[in-house]
C-alpha positions, 0 to 999 in steps of 0.5 A: 545499476537499477535505473529508477524514475520517480513520478510525483517527485515533488510530493511529500513522499516522492521527494523522499523517494528521490533522495533515497534513490540518489543515496542508494549505491545500486540505483541511478535516478533517471527522471524526477517527474511531477504534475504537468511533466510528460510521462512519455519521456520514460521508456525501457531504454532509460528506465528499469523501474518507475516509482509512482507516488501521486494521488488516487485521482491520477494514479490509475491513469499513470500506471496504465500509461507506464505499463503501455510504455513497457516499464515495471512500476512500483506504486505507493499511491493508495485508494486502490479498489478491486475494480481499479486493480482489475484494470491494471491486471487487464493492462498487464495482459496486453503489455509490451513485455510478457514479464512486466510487473506492477507492484502496489503497496498499501504501506511501505513501512516495515512496522505496518507490514508486520502489524498487518501480518501479526493481526492476520495470525492472531485473528482466528483466536479472537471473537472480535477485531476492529481497526483504527487508522490515524493520519495527518489531516492532509491525507486525501483518502479514508480509511487508508489503504493499509487499514482496508488491507488489514481488515481484509486480512483479518476477515480472510483469516477468520473465514479460513478458521470457520469463524462467523460474524463478530458480536455486535448488538448496535441498533443505532449508529449514525456512522460512528462505528466506522466503515465495515470492510468484509465484516470488520469495522475500520475507523479513521482519525484525521488529526494535526500532528499525526503522521501514519499510525494503525491500531488493531484491537482484538478481544475475547471475554476477559482479554484484549490484544492491541497491535500498533504500528507508528510511522513518525516520519515519511523517511520510515517508508524508504527502506520498503520502497527500495526493497520493492524496487530491487525485487521488481528489478530482479525479475520473477514477479511478473504481473500484479503483486499487492503488499510488501509482505510478498517480498518479506520472509514471513 
């Protein structure tokens, strides 16, 4: 039985995680903590894995504190930069346990993870590629961590294939071309009625490939969350791991 504590338990995602853990036959909810609750209640004696779903402004401090407590952490909060990831890696190097693990997922939806993978596979065969992410207007970061992860995967695949810069004759912009991530333009849409959606456009002369993933309800993330908890609890993933694709047979 995996003992799971949830930090951010009253949030939009955290509340679904609490329900998912309570519904899993191989898991037991240890603590459901939210803003103002004491993280020091969590110890290796009562918790095997912590699921952290809060906001970017507090997530790093939460993760660093939990690493010091000697527990493994699965993180769904977005907004992770290379600098923030480096701080997690440094903390793990001084963790109480040598096999401690932190897993961070830009997205827990299986459809989004597969879309990211498909985009990476297709990228070397197309001259152009851009990413559009669409979310509800209460999302606090833009572009999304998923879109940034996808753009970097596309860029890495293009670089490995020896491709150069994508064609773009734009002379005046004004910000309408989106954020450029490793040479890939990423566009963010915030619109009432949306949940979480991503579209990758890849183009050659005379053809276009569109890869799209849609999550219509937050419950779609729960199979990925539970998969990550089980993988981390099973061991063999010491250190920092980023991306649910690491736990899929792709």
